[in-house]
FIZAVEX-205736 format. One record per residue: residue in one letter; x, y, z of N, C-alpha, C, O in turn. Coordinates in steps of 0.05 Angstrom, whole numbers, plus 5000, padded with zeros to 4 digits. Layout:
[A [X Y Z] [X Y Z] [X Y Z] [X Y Z]]
...
This chain:
[X [3064 8517 7129] [3051 8491 7123] [3072 8469 7117] [3068 8446 7125]]
[X [3093 8477 7102] [3113 8457 7095] [3127 8446 7120] [3132 8422 7122]]
[X [3134 8464 7138] [3148 8455 7163] [3129 8438 7179] [3139 8419 7192]]
[X [3103 8444 7180] [3084 8428 7194] [3083 8400 7183] [3083 8380 7198]]
[X [3081 8398 7157] [3081 8372 7144] [3106 8356 7149] [3105 8332 7153]]
[X [3129 8370 7148] [3154 8357 7153] [3156 8346 7182] [3165 8324 7186]]
[X [3146 8362 7201] [3146 8354 7229] [3128 8329 7233] [3135 8310 7247]]
[X [3104 8330 7220] [3086 8308 7222] [3098 8283 7210] [3094 8261 7220]]
[X [3111 8286 7187] [3123 8263 7174] [3145 8250 7191] [3146 8226 7194]]
[X [3161 8267 7204] [3182 8256 7221] [3170 8243 7246] [3181 8224 7257]]
[X [3148 8254 7255] [3134 8243 7278] [3124 8215 7272] [3126 8197 7288]]
[X [3112 8212 7248] [3102 8185 7240] [3126 8166 7237] [3124 8143 7245]]
[X [3148 8175 7226] [3172 8158 7223] [3182 8150 7251] [3191 8128 7255]]
[X [3181 8169 7270] [3189 8163 7297] [3171 8142 7310] [3181 8125 7325]]
[X [3145 8144 7305] [3127 8125 7316] [3132 8097 7305] [3130 8077 7319]]
[X [3140 8096 7279] [3146 8071 7267] [3170 8057 7281] [3168 8034 7288]]
[X [3191 8072 7285] [3214 8061 7299] [3208 8056 7328] [3217 8036 7340]]
[X [3193 8074 7341] [3186 8070 7369] [3169 8046 7374] [3171 8034 7395]]
[X [3152 8039 7355] [3136 8015 7358] [3153 7990 7360] [3147 7972 7375]]
[X [3174 7989 7344] [3192 7966 7345] [3207 7965 7372] [3209 7944 7385]]
[X [3217 7989 7381] [3230 7990 7406] [3211 7982 7429] [3220 7969 7448]]
[X [3186 7989 7427] [3167 7983 7448] [3164 7953 7450] [3162 7942 7473]]
[X [3163 7938 7428] [3159 7909 7429] [3184 7896 7442] [3180 7877 7457]]
[X [3207 7906 7436] [3231 7895 7449] [3232 7902 7479] [3239 7886 7496]]
[X [3225 7927 7485] [3226 7937 7513] [3207 7921 7530] [3212 7918 7554]]
[X [3185 7912 7519] [3166 7897 7535] [3179 7871 7546] [3174 7863 7569]]
[X [3196 7859 7530] [3210 7835 7539] [3228 7841 7563] [3229 7826 7582]]
[X [3243 7863 7560] [3261 7871 7582] [3245 7876 7608] [3252 7866 7629]]
[X [3223 7891 7605] [3209 7899 7629] [3193 7876 7642] [3190 7875 7666]]
[X [3184 7857 7625] [3169 7834 7636] [3188 7815 7651] [3181 7806 7673]]
[X [3211 7810 7640] [3231 7792 7654] [3241 7806 7679] [3244 7792 7700]]
[X [3246 7832 7678] [3254 7846 7702] [3232 7845 7723] [3238 7842 7747]]
[X [3207 7847 7715] [3185 7847 7733] [3183 7822 7750] [3177 7823 7774]]
[X [3188 7799 7738] [3185 7773 7752] [3211 7763 7764] [3211 7748 7784]]
[X [3234 7771 7753] [3259 7759 7761] [3280 7780 7770] [3301 7773 7781]]
[X [3274 7806 7767] [3293 7827 7773] [3319 7823 7759] [3341 7826 7770]]
[X [3317 7816 7733] [3340 7810 7716] [3338 7826 7691] [3317 7828 7678]]
[X [3361 7839 7683] [3362 7853 7657] [3374 7832 7638] [3397 7826 7638]]
[X [3357 7822 7620] [3364 7801 7601] [3377 7814 7577] [3364 7820 7557]]
[X [3403 7818 7578] [3417 7831 7556] [3419 7814 7530] [3427 7824 7509]]
[X [3411 7789 7532] [3409 7773 7508] [3384 7777 7493] [3379 7765 7472]]
[X [3366 7794 7503] [3340 7799 7490] [3343 7811 7462] [3327 7804 7444]]
[X [3362 7829 7459] [3366 7841 7432] [3375 7820 7412] [3369 7823 7388]]
[X [3388 7799 7421] [3396 7778 7402] [3373 7759 7394] [3373 7748 7373]]
[X [3354 7757 7412] [3329 7743 7404] [3314 7759 7383] [3303 7747 7364]]
[X [3315 7785 7385] [3304 7802 7365] [3318 7797 7338] [3305 7796 7317]]
[X [3344 7794 7339] [3360 7787 7315] [3352 7760 7303] [3349 7757 7279]]
[X [3348 7741 7321] [3340 7714 7312] [3313 7715 7298] [3309 7701 7278]]
[X [3295 7731 7308] [3269 7734 7296] [3271 7744 7267] [3257 7735 7250]]
[X [3289 7764 7263] [3293 7775 7236] [3304 7754 7217] [3295 7752 7194]]
[X [3323 7738 7227] [3335 7717 7210] [3316 7694 7204] [3315 7684 7181]]
[X [3301 7686 7223] [3281 7665 7219] [3261 7674 7198] [3254 7659 7179]]
[X [3252 7699 7201] [3233 7710 7181] [3246 7712 7153] [3233 7706 7133]]
[X [3271 7719 7153] [3286 7721 7127] [3285 7695 7112] [3279 7694 7088]]
[X [3291 7673 7126] [3292 7647 7112] [3264 7637 7106] [3260 7624 7085]]
[X [3245 7642 7123] [3218 7634 7117] [3207 7647 7092] [3192 7635 7076]]
[X [3214 7673 7088] [3204 7688 7065] [3220 7682 7040] [3209 7677 7019]]
[X [3247 7683 7043] [3264 7681 7019] [3267 7652 7009] [3268 7648 6985]]
[X [3268 7633 7027] [3273 7605 7019] [3248 7589 7015] [3247 7570 6999]]
[X [3228 7595 7031] [3204 7578 7031] [3179 7593 7021] [3158 7581 7018]]
[X [3181 7619 7017] [3159 7635 7007] [3133 7631 7023] [3112 7629 7012]]
[X [3136 7631 7049] [3114 7627 7067] [3098 7654 7070] [3111 7675 7072]]
[X [3072 7653 7070] [3056 7677 7073] [3064 7692 7099] [3071 7680 7119]]
[X [3061 7719 7098] [3071 7735 7120] [3057 7729 7146] [3070 7731 7167]]
[X [3031 7723 7146] [3017 7718 7171] [3028 7692 7184] [3030 7690 7209]]
[X [3036 7672 7168] [3048 7648 7179] [3076 7653 7188] [3086 7641 7207]]
[X [3090 7672 7175] [3117 7679 7183] [3116 7690 7212] [3134 7683 7228]]
[X [3097 7707 7218] [3095 7718 7245] [3090 7695 7265] [3103 7695 7286]]
[X [3072 7677 7259] [3065 7656 7278] [3089 7637 7282] [3096 7631 7305]]
[X [3102 7628 7261] [3125 7610 7263] [3148 7623 7278] [3160 7611 7295]]
[X [3153 7648 7271] [3176 7662 7284] [3171 7666 7313] [3189 7663 7329]]
[X [3146 7672 7321] [3140 7675 7349] [3144 7650 7365] [3155 7650 7387]]
[X [3136 7627 7353] [3140 7602 7366] [3170 7595 7369] [3179 7585 7389]]
[X [3185 7601 7348] [3214 7595 7348] [3228 7612 7369] [3244 7601 7384]]
[X [3223 7638 7369] [3237 7655 7388] [3228 7650 7417] [3244 7652 7435]]
[X [3202 7643 7420] [3193 7635 7447] [3208 7610 7456] [3215 7609 7480]]
[X [3212 7591 7438] [3228 7568 7445] [3256 7574 7453] [3267 7563 7472]]
[X [3269 7593 7438] [3296 7601 7445] [3296 7615 7472] [3315 7610 7488]]
[X [3277 7631 7478] [3275 7644 7504] [3272 7624 7526] [3284 7627 7548]]
[X [3256 7603 7521] [3253 7582 7541] [3279 7568 7547] [3286 7563 7570]]
[X [3293 7561 7525] [3319 7547 7529] [3339 7564 7543] [3353 7554 7561]]
[X [3341 7590 7536] [3360 7607 7550] [3354 7609 7579] [3372 7608 7596]]
[X [3328 7611 7586] [3321 7614 7614] [3328 7588 7630] [3339 7590 7652]]
[X [3323 7565 7618] [3328 7540 7632] [3358 7534 7634] [3367 7524 7655]]
[X [3373 7539 7613] [3401 7532 7612] [3419 7553 7626] [3436 7545 7642]]
[X [3414 7578 7622] [3432 7599 7631] [3423 7612 7657] [3440 7618 7674]]
[X [3397 7616 7661] [3388 7633 7684] [3377 7617 7707] [3382 7624 7730]]
[X [3363 7595 7702] [3351 7580 7724] [3372 7569 7743] [3367 7571 7767]]
[X [3395 7558 7734] [3415 7548 7753] [3426 7570 7772] [3437 7564 7793]]
[X [3424 7595 7763] [3435 7617 7779] [3414 7633 7793] [3419 7656 7802]]
[X [3390 7623 7795] [3368 7639 7806] [3373 7647 7835] [3364 7668 7843]]
[X [3387 7631 7850] [3393 7638 7878] [3420 7652 7881] [3428 7658 7904]]
[X [3434 7656 7859] [3460 7669 7861] [3458 7699 7863] [3436 7710 7859]]
[X [3479 7713 7869] [3478 7743 7870] [3470 7754 7842] [3476 7742 7822]]
[X [3458 7777 7843] [3448 7789 7818] [3470 7794 7798] [3465 7794 7774]]
[X [3494 7800 7808] [3516 7806 7790] [3523 7782 7773] [3531 7784 7750]]
[X [3519 7757 7784] [3524 7733 7769] [3504 7730 7746] [3512 7722 7724]]
[X [3479 7736 7751] [3459 7735 7730] [3465 7756 7708] [3462 7751 7685]]
[X [3474 7780 7717] [3479 7801 7698] [3503 7793 7680] [3501 7797 7655]]
[X [3524 7782 7691] [3547 7773 7676] [3539 7751 7657] [3548 7750 7634]]
[X [3522 7733 7666] [3512 7711 7649] [3496 7721 7626] [3499 7711 7604]]
[X [3480 7741 7631] [3463 7753 7610] [3481 7765 7588] [3476 7761 7564]]
[X [3502 7779 7596] [3521 7790 7576] [3535 7767 7561] [3539 7769 7537]]
[X [3543 7746 7576] [3556 7723 7564] [3538 7709 7543] [3547 7701 7522]]
[X [3513 7706 7550] [3494 7693 7531] [3491 7710 7506] [3490 7700 7483]]
[X [3490 7737 7509] [3488 7754 7487] [3512 7752 7468] [3509 7749 7444]]
[X [3536 7752 7480] [3561 7750 7464] [3562 7722 7450] [3571 7720 7428]]
[X [3554 7702 7465] [3555 7675 7453] [3537 7673 7429] [3545 7662 7408]]
[X [3512 7683 7431] [3494 7682 7408] [3505 7697 7384] [3503 7688 7361]]
[X [3516 7721 7389] [3526 7737 7367] [3550 7724 7353] [3550 7722 7328]]
[X [3570 7716 7368] [3595 7707 7356] [3593 7678 7347] [3606 7670 7328]]
[X [3578 7661 7362] [3575 7634 7353] [3559 7632 7327] [3566 7618 7309]]
[X [3537 7647 7326] [3521 7647 7302] [3535 7659 7278] [3529 7651 7255]]
[X [3553 7678 7283] [3567 7690 7260] [3587 7671 7247] [3598 7678 7226]]
[X [3592 7648 7260] [3612 7630 7249] [3600 7610 7229] [3615 7595 7216]]
[X [3574 7609 7226] [3562 7590 7207] [3551 7604 7183] [3550 7629 7182]]
[X [3542 7589 7164] [3532 7599 7138] [3504 7609 7140] [3495 7625 7123]]
[X [3489 7601 7160] [3460 7608 7161] [3458 7637 7170] [3443 7653 7159]]
[X [3473 7644 7191] [3474 7672 7200] [3500 7684 7191] [3520 7670 7188]]
[X [3500 7710 7186] [3524 7723 7175] [3529 7749 7189] [3511 7764 7196]]
[X [3555 7755 7192] [3562 7782 7203] [3560 7804 7182] [3560 7827 7189]]
[X [3558 7796 7157] [3554 7816 7136] [3525 7823 7133] [3507 7806 7139]]
[X [3520 7847 7123] [3492 7855 7119] [3481 7841 7095] [3494 7839 7074]]
[X [3456 7831 7098] [3442 7819 7075] [3415 7832 7073] [3404 7841 7093]]
[X [3404 7833 7049] [3379 7846 7044] [3356 7829 7054] [3354 7805 7048]]
[X [3338 7842 7069] [3314 7828 7079] [3292 7830 7057] [3286 7852 7048]]
[X [3281 7808 7048] [3261 7808 7027] [3234 7818 7037] [3221 7805 7053]]
[X [3225 7841 7027] [3199 7850 7034] [3177 7833 7021] [3179 7828 6997]]
[X [3157 7824 7036] [3137 7806 7025] [3117 7819 7007] [3099 7806 6996]]
[X [3119 7846 7004] [3100 7860 6987] [3112 7886 6978] [3132 7895 6989]]
[X [3101 7898 6958] [3111 7923 6948] [3103 7946 6967] [3082 7945 6980]]
[X [3121 7966 6968] [3115 7989 6985] [3095 8007 6971] [3099 8014 6948]]
[X [3074 8015 6986] [3053 8032 6975] [3052 8057 6993] [3050 8054 7018]]
[X [3053 8081 6981] [3051 8106 6996] [3022 8117 6995] [3010 8117 6973]]
[X [3012 8126 7017] [2986 8138 7019] [2989 8168 7026] [2997 8174 7049]]
[X [2983 8185 7008] [2987 8214 7012] [2963 8225 7028] [2941 8225 7018]]
[X [2968 8235 7052] [2947 8246 7069] [2950 8276 7071] [2945 8288 7092]]
[X [2958 8289 7050] [2961 8318 7048] [2985 8328 7063] [3005 8335 7051]]
[X [2984 8328 7090] [3006 8339 7105] [3029 8319 7108] [3052 8328 7111]]
[X [3023 8294 7106] [3044 8274 7109] [3036 8249 7094] [3014 8246 7085]]
[X [3056 8231 7092] [3052 8206 7077] [3055 8182 7096] [3073 8181 7113]]
[X [3037 8163 7092] [3039 8138 7108] [3042 8115 7088] [3028 8114 7067]]
[X [3059 8096 7094] [3063 8073 7077] [3049 8049 7088] [3041 8048 7112]]
[X [3045 8029 7071] [3032 8004 7080] [3050 7990 7101] [3040 7974 7117]]
[X [3076 7995 7099] [3094 7983 7119] [3089 7995 7147] [3088 7981 7167]]
[X [3086 8021 7148] [3080 8034 7173] [3053 8025 7184] [3050 8021 7208]]
[X [3033 8022 7167] [3007 8013 7175] [3010 7985 7187] [2997 7979 7208]]
[X [3026 7968 7174] [3030 7941 7184] [3043 7941 7212] [3035 7926 7230]]
[X [3063 7959 7215] [3077 7960 7240] [3059 7970 7262] [3058 7959 7284]]
[X [3043 7991 7257] [3025 8002 7277] [3004 7981 7284] [2997 7978 7308]]
[X [2993 7968 7264] [2971 7949 7269] [2982 7925 7284] [2969 7916 7303]]
[X [3005 7915 7277] [3017 7891 7290] [3024 7898 7319] [3018 7882 7337]]
[X [3036 7921 7323] [3043 7929 7350] [3018 7933 7367] [3017 7925 7390]]
[X [2997 7946 7356] [2972 7950 7370] [2959 7923 7378] [2951 7920 7401]]
[X [2958 7905 7359] [2946 7879 7366] [2962 7864 7387] [2951 7852 7405]]
[X [2989 7865 7385] [3006 7852 7404] [3002 7864 7432] [3001 7849 7452]]
[X [2999 7890 7434] [2995 7903 7460] [2968 7895 7472] [2966 7890 7496]]
[X [2948 7894 7455] [2921 7886 7465] [2921 7858 7475] [2911 7852 7496]]
[X [2934 7840 7459] [2935 7812 7468] [2951 7809 7493] [2944 7793 7511]]
[X [2973 7824 7496] [2989 7823 7520] [2973 7833 7544] [2975 7821 7566]]
[X [2958 7854 7540] [2942 7865 7562] [2921 7844 7571] [2917 7840 7594]]
[X [2908 7831 7551] [2888 7811 7558] [2901 7788 7573] [2889 7776 7591]]
[X [2925 7780 7564] [2940 7758 7577] [2946 7765 7606] [2941 7748 7624]]
[X [2956 7789 7611] [2966 7796 7638] [2942 7802 7657] [2944 7794 7680]]
[X [2921 7815 7647] [2900 7824 7665] [2874 7809 7662] [2855 7815 7677]]
[X [2872 7790 7644] [2847 7776 7641] [2850 7745 7641] [2830 7731 7636]]
[X [2873 7735 7647] [2877 7706 7648] [2889 7697 7674] [2901 7714 7689]]
[X [2886 7672 7681] [2897 7661 7705] [2928 7662 7705] [2941 7667 7725]]
[X [2939 7656 7681] [2968 7657 7678] [2979 7685 7682] [3000 7689 7695]]
[X [2964 7705 7672] [2972 7732 7676] [2971 7740 7706] [2988 7755 7715]]
[X [2951 7730 7720] [2949 7736 7748] [2973 7724 7763] [2983 7735 7782]]
[X [2981 7700 7754] [3004 7687 7766] [3030 7703 7761] [3046 7706 7779]]
[X [3032 7714 7737] [3055 7731 7730] [3056 7755 7748] [3077 7763 7758]]
[X [3033 7768 7752] [3033 7792 7769] [3038 7785 7798] [3051 7801 7812]]
[X [3029 7762 7807] [3035 7754 7835] [3064 7748 7839] [3076 7756 7859]]
[X [3077 7734 7820] [3105 7729 7822] [3121 7755 7821] [3141 7757 7835]]
[X [3113 7773 7804] [3126 7799 7803] [3125 7814 7829] [3144 7828 7837]]
[X [3103 7811 7843] [3099 7826 7868] [3115 7813 7891] [3129 7826 7906]]
[X [3112 7786 7894] [3126 7772 7916] [3127 7742 7909] [3107 7728 7909]]
[X [3151 7732 7902] [3154 7704 7894] [3147 7685 7917] [3134 7664 7912]]
[X [3156 7691 7941] [3152 7673 7963] [3122 7670 7970] [3112 7648 7973]]
[X [3108 7692 7971] [3079 7691 7976] [3064 7677 7953] [3046 7662 7958]]
[X [3073 7683 7929] [3060 7670 7906] [3064 7639 7907] [3045 7624 7901]]
[X [3088 7630 7915] [3092 7601 7918] [3075 7589 7939] [3064 7567 7936]]
[X [3071 7604 7962] [3053 7594 7983] [3024 7592 7974] [3008 7576 7985]]
[X [3017 7608 7954] [2989 7607 7943] [2986 7586 7922] [2964 7583 7911]]
[X [3007 7570 7917] [3004 7548 7898] [3013 7554 7870] [3008 7538 7852]]
[X [3025 7577 7865] [3034 7585 7839] [3060 7571 7832] [3079 7572 7849]]
[X [3062 7559 7809] [3087 7547 7800] [3106 7569 7791] [3103 7580 7769]]
[X [3126 7575 7807] [3144 7597 7801] [3161 7592 7776] [3163 7609 7759]]
[X [3172 7568 7774] [3189 7561 7751] [3173 7563 7725] [3183 7575 7706]]
[X [3149 7552 7725] [3133 7553 7701] [3126 7582 7693] [3126 7589 7670]]
[X [3120 7598 7713] [3112 7626 7708] [3135 7642 7697] [3132 7658 7679]]
[X [3159 7638 7708] [3183 7652 7698] [3189 7644 7670] [3195 7661 7653]]
[X [3188 7618 7664] [3193 7608 7637] [3173 7619 7618] [3180 7627 7595]]
[X [3148 7620 7626] [3127 7631 7608] [3132 7660 7602] [3127 7669 7580]]
[X [3141 7675 7622] [3146 7703 7618] [3169 7707 7598] [3167 7725 7581]]
[X [3190 7691 7601] [3212 7692 7581] [3201 7686 7553] [3209 7700 7534]]
[X [3184 7667 7551] [3174 7659 7525] [3157 7681 7512] [3159 7686 7488]]
[X [3140 7694 7528] [3123 7716 7518] [3141 7739 7509] [3137 7750 7487]]
[X [3160 7747 7525] [3178 7768 7518] [3194 7762 7493] [3198 7780 7476]]
[X [3204 7737 7490] [3219 7729 7467] [3201 7729 7442] [3211 7737 7420]]
[X [3176 7721 7445] [3158 7721 7422] [3153 7750 7412] [3153 7754 7388]]
[X [3151 7769 7431] [3147 7797 7423] [3172 7808 7409] [3171 7823 7390]]
[X [3196 7799 7419] [3221 7808 7406] [3222 7796 7378] [3232 7810 7360]]
[X [3213 7772 7374] [3212 7760 7347] [3195 7777 7328] [3202 7781 7305]]
[X [3172 7785 7338] [3154 7803 7322] [3169 7828 7315] [3167 7838 7292]]
[X [3182 7840 7335] [3198 7864 7330] [3219 7860 7309] [3224 7878 7293]]
[X [3232 7837 7309] [3253 7831 7289] [3241 7830 7261] [3254 7840 7242]]
[X [3218 7818 7258] [3205 7817 7231] [3198 7845 7222] [3204 7853 7199]]
[X [3186 7861 7239] [3178 7888 7231] [3202 7905 7225] [3201 7921 7206]]
[X [3223 7902 7240] [3248 7918 7235] [3259 7910 7208] [3268 7928 7193]]
[X [3260 7884 7202] [3270 7875 7176] [3254 7885 7153] [3265 7892 7132]]
[X [3228 7886 7156] [3211 7896 7134] [3215 7926 7131] [3215 7936 7108]]
[X [3217 7941 7153] [3219 7970 7152] [3246 7979 7143] [3249 7999 7128]]
[X [3267 7966 7153] [3295 7974 7147] [3309 7949 7137] [3323 7935 7151]]
[X [3305 7942 7111] [3311 7916 7100] [3341 7909 7097] [3350 7903 7075]]
[X [3355 7910 7119] [3382 7899 7120] [3386 7887 7147] [3381 7900 7168]]
[X [3396 7862 7148] [3400 7849 7173] [3427 7836 7174] [3439 7829 7154]]
[X [3438 7833 7199] [3462 7818 7203] [3462 7808 7232] [3444 7815 7247]]
[X [3481 7792 7239] [3480 7778 7265] [3484 7797 7288] [3477 7790 7311]]
[X [3495 7820 7284] [3499 7840 7305] [3477 7862 7306] [3480 7881 7320]]
[X [3456 7858 7290] [3436 7879 7288] [3420 7883 7313] [3407 7904 7316]]
[X [3421 7865 7332] [3406 7868 7356] [3419 7884 7378] [3407 7890 7399]]
[X [3445 7891 7374] [3460 7904 7395] [3448 7931 7402] [3440 7936 7425]]
[X [3448 7950 7383] [3439 7977 7389] [3409 7978 7394] [3400 7991 7413]]
[X [3392 7965 7377] [3363 7965 7384] [3358 7953 7412] [3340 7962 7426]]
[X [3374 7933 7420] [3370 7921 7446] [3377 7941 7468] [3362 7944 7488]]
[X [3399 7956 7465] [3407 7976 7484] [3387 7998 7486] [3379 8007 7507]]
[X [3378 8007 7462] [3358 8029 7462] [3332 8021 7474] [3318 8037 7487]]
[X [3324 7996 7470] [3299 7986 7481] [3302 7983 7511] [3282 7988 7526]]
[X [3325 7976 7521] [3330 7975 7550] [3328 8003 7561] [3316 8007 7582]]
[X [3339 8023 7547] [3337 8051 7556] [3307 8059 7556] [3299 8073 7574]]
[X [3292 8050 7536] [3264 8056 7535] [3249 8045 7559] [3232 8058 7571]]
[X [3256 8020 7567] [3244 8008 7590] [3251 8023 7616] [3234 8027 7633]]
[X [3276 8032 7618] [3284 8047 7642] [3270 8074 7642] [3262 8084 7663]]
[X [3268 8087 7618] [3255 8113 7616] [3226 8111 7625] [3216 8128 7640]]
[X [3212 8091 7616] [3183 8088 7624] [3179 8078 7652] [3158 8083 7664]]
[X [3199 8065 7663] [3197 8053 7690] [3200 8023 7687] [3181 8009 7680]]
[X [3224 8013 7692] [3230 7984 7688] [3211 7967 7705] [3208 7971 7728]]
[X [3199 7947 7692] [3180 7930 7705] [3151 7938 7701] [3133 7925 7710]]
[X [3147 7961 7687] [3120 7971 7682] [3113 7969 7652] [3127 7980 7636]]
[X [3092 7954 7646] [3086 7948 7618] [3081 7973 7601] [3094 7977 7581]]
[X [3062 7990 7610] [3056 8014 7594] [3079 8034 7594] [3082 8050 7576]]
[X [3096 8032 7614] [3120 8049 7615] [3139 8042 7593] [3151 8059 7580]]
[X [3142 8015 7588] [3160 8006 7566] [3150 8015 7539] [3166 8023 7522]]
[X [3124 8015 7535] [3112 8023 7510] [3116 8053 7505] [3126 8062 7484]]
[X [3110 8069 7525] [3114 8098 7523] [3143 8105 7519] [3150 8122 7503]]
[X [3160 8091 7534] [3189 8096 7532] [3199 8089 7504] [3216 8103 7493]]
[X [3189 8068 7492] [3197 8060 7465] [3190 8081 7445] [3206 8088 7428]]
[X [3165 8092 7447] [3157 8113 7429] [3173 8139 7432] [3180 8152 7413]]
[X [3180 8145 7457] [3196 8169 7462] [3224 8166 7450] [3234 8185 7438]]
[X [3236 8143 7454] [3263 8139 7443] [3262 8139 7413] [3279 8151 7400]]
[X [3242 8126 7401] [3240 8125 7372] [3236 8153 7360] [3249 8160 7340]]
[X [3218 8169 7371] [3213 8196 7362] [3238 8213 7365] [3244 8229 7348]]
[X [3251 8211 7388] [3275 8227 7394] [3296 8221 7373] [3310 8239 7363]]
[X [3300 8196 7368] [3321 8188 7349] [3316 8198 7321] [3335 8208 7308]]
[X [3292 8197 7312] [3285 8206 7285] [3287 8236 7284] [3298 8247 7264]]
[X [3278 8251 7304] [3280 8280 7303] [3309 8290 7304] [3316 8310 7292]]
[X [3325 8276 7320] [3354 8284 7320] [3366 8280 7293] [3382 8297 7284]]
[X [3360 8258 7280] [3371 8252 7253] [3361 8273 7233] [3376 8281 7215]]
[X [3336 8281 7236] [3324 8300 7217] [3333 8328 7220] [3337 8342 7200]]
[X [3337 8337 7245] [3343 8365 7250] [3372 8371 7258] [3381 8394 7256]]
[X [3386 8351 7267] [3414 8355 7274] [3432 8339 7255] [3441 8349 7235]]
[X [3437 8314 7263] [3453 8297 7246] [3449 8268 7254] [3445 8262 7278]]
[X [3450 8250 7235] [3447 8221 7242] [3471 8212 7259] [3469 8191 7272]]
[X [3492 8227 7259] [3516 8220 7275] [3509 8221 7305] [3521 8206 7321]]
[X [3490 8239 7312] [3484 8243 7340] [3461 8226 7350] [3454 8227 7374]]
[X [3448 8210 7332] [3423 8197 7340] [3427 8177 7363] [3410 8175 7380]]
[X [3450 8163 7363] [3455 8144 7385] [3463 8159 7411] [3455 8151 7433]]
[X [3480 8179 7407] [3489 8194 7431] [3467 8207 7447] [3468 8207 7471]]
[X [3448 8218 7433] [3426 8231 7446] [3410 8212 7464] [3400 8219 7485]]
[X [3407 8187 7455] [3392 8167 7470] [3406 8162 7497] [3393 8158 7517]]
[X [3433 8162 7496] [3447 8157 7521] [3446 8182 7539] [3448 8180 7564]]
[X [3444 8205 7527] [3440 8230 7543] [3413 8228 7557] [3410 8236 7580]]
[X [3393 8218 7543] [3366 8214 7555] [3368 8195 7579] [3357 8201 7600]]
[X [3383 8173 7576] [3387 8154 7598] [3400 8168 7621] [3392 8164 7644]]
[X [3421 8184 7616] [3435 8198 7637] [3417 8216 7652] [3417 8217 7677]]
[X [3400 8231 7638] [3382 8250 7651] [3361 8235 7667] [3353 8244 7689]]
[X [3351 8213 7657] [3331 8198 7672] [3343 8187 7698] [3330 8190 7719]]
[X [3367 8176 7696] [3379 8165 7720] [3386 8187 7740] [3387 8183 7764]]
[X [3392 8211 7730] [3399 8233 7747] [3375 8246 7760] [3375 8252 7784]]
[X [3353 8250 7744] [3330 8265 7754] [3308 8248 7764] [3295 8255 7784]]
[X [3303 8225 7752] [3281 8207 7761] [3289 8178 7756] [3281 8166 7736]]
[X [3306 8167 7773] [3316 8140 7768] [3295 8118 7766] [3299 8098 7753]]
[X [3271 8123 7777] [3250 8103 7776] [3235 8104 7749] [3218 8086 7744]]
[X [3241 8123 7732] [3227 8125 7706] [3202 8142 7708] [3194 8151 7729]]
[X [3189 8146 7685] [3166 8163 7683] [3143 8153 7701] [3131 8168 7716]]
[X [3137 8127 7699] [3115 8115 7714] [3124 8100 7739] [3107 8089 7753]]
[X [3150 8099 7744] [3159 8084 7767] [3155 8100 7793] [3153 8124 7792]]
[X [3154 8085 7814] [3151 8097 7841] [3175 8092 7858] [3187 8070 7858]]
[X [3183 8113 7871] [3206 8110 7889] [3199 8095 7914] [3178 8101 7927]]
[X [3215 8075 7921] [3210 8059 7944] [3228 8069 7967] [3253 8068 7965]]
[X [3216 8079 7988] [3231 8089 8011] [3240 8066 8028] [3224 8048 8035]]
[X [3265 8067 8037] [3275 8047 8055] [3268 8055 8084] [3270 8079 8091]]
[X [3261 8035 8100] [3254 8041 8128] [3273 8027 8146] [3271 8029 8171]]
């Protein structure tokens, strides 16, 4: 019974971490879907979300529900600016140029922001907006933080699903993802659709940054590096460009990381994630839900 409870507890902890990875992975997979670009600056938008929330809570004592709304608008704006300034001028360039630019944007955000007093390379404590409450469910314990993370992630996924599959803008996003040239001939504004996709992905990363700060209350300007890489691996694992694949991949990565820390060593938690990436690329490069495209 004790081992069962311990396994369930680690599983819940893994879902908590996986939910955050899923929110970040959605941004990777959405941008890749419409632009065939791996936006490596996405993890830094996640970091910006955490810092924006930090100042809204600690300096202005803004209620948590407004923190989510303001942070989403701010990170969406940053995503829009990055797309217009860094990626749009290179849209017709070779893919390697976009990839190098994405890495450059990521490094610029990290090191430029670390030079000022607002953002810091040192770890600072993230102020939790409420006291932690534990709910004992016999075999395992759930906290109000975990409930918040699960609820927020669930609502975000439902809203994203409704946006993509129940709105005109979502139909445009799916059309651009399938074929940009045909979508343009049908009257779809390609530039606006791509910018909107960046904004939605950045808003979700901002939500992930808030949840991560609340769950693991230490932030710094480089905090987005490893979660960003792991979320990218989650997107590849589920099938890059596939929405539900990114979510499932995020949960798999989060659960794997927590179980490795619990049963082996926290030293191996990052290494195992890269082993998973290696196995996916070796055995099924298209990911769990991806389809192999045969060349003719």
